[in-house]
N, C-alpha and C positions, 0 to 999 in steps of 0.2 A: 723273089717267088724261087728265081733258077737256083740260089744255091740250096735252098730246101729239096726241090727235085734232086741236084745231085747226091745231096746227102742222104736220098731215099734209096736212089738206085744203089749206093757203097753199103747201105745197109742191108737192104736185100741180098747183095752178094755176101754180107755178114752171116744172112740167116741160114743159106745153103752152106756156109762154111761148118765143118765137124771139125772141134779141136782133134779128135782122131785122127782125121787123115791129115792134119799139117806136116807130117813126116815126110809127105811127096810135095812136089814141087807146084802143085794148085794151090798155094796157101793165096791167102787175101795179098793184095798188093796193098803196102802201107803206105806207098805214095800216093796212092789214092786218097785213102783215109785222112792222111796228114794235109794234103790239099783242100779236102772236104771241110776241114776241122777248122783251116786256116780260113777258108772264105765264109763261113760261118760265125767267124773269131771277129772278123772284119767289120760283117754286117752287126753283129754285136755291138761292140766298141763303136760304132759309128749311130748305134739308136735306129738303123734302118728298117724297112719292112716290118715285120711280125716283133722282131726284137725291139723296135720302138718302145713297145709297149709293157715291156719286162720291166718289171720293180728292180730297183737297185740291188735289192737282195737276190733276187731268182737271177739277174745279170751275172751278177759274183759268182752264185753257184753253178750256172751254166760254163762260166770261165775255168773256174776250180776243177769243174769235171774233166775240161777240154785239157787243161794242165795236167792231170792225172794220168791222161789216155797219151797226150803227146810226148810224156815223160816213158813211158811203159813202150813205145815203139820208138826212140829215141833213136838214131843210126843203124835203124833195121827194115828191112829192104820188103820182108814177107813175112807171114806169122811164122812159116818152118823156122825160122831164127829167134824164137820167142820158145821159153820154156811151157810145157803144159799150163802149169800155174797162171801165167802170164799171158798165154792165151784167152784163158777165160776171164781173167782180170779186163784185157782189152775187149773181148765181146762183151763183158757186164757193162764196160764205160759205155761203148757205143749204144746199148741198149736204153742208159741214165739218160745219154745226152740225145738219142730220139725222143724219150718221152719229154725232156722238158723242150725240143722244138717243136712236138705234137703239140704241146698246150700252147706255146706262142702263137702257132698258125690260129690255133683253134680261137684264142682270145682276138684275132687280128680281124 
């Protein structure tokens, strides 16, 4: 349950983040996003908690979503370092992952 709570905190921070405001130093800290995704990934791979009930296809899809997100933020520390299209892709991937984790929590 702890990883899901942290994930929600990161997503709340992302929901208040405006891609147009990313030119300032107030951008979303990608280290926190990366750490949270790795925590979730560990739970998914171990089939623990809510992620234990995911089908193989759902598990694979979630891991692929995380791969895309982690690829976009690789080597970056904040959203400020991303182009506007990549900032939008990051936020969209976070929302997609959030939907999958919510589904997993609801089914658990």
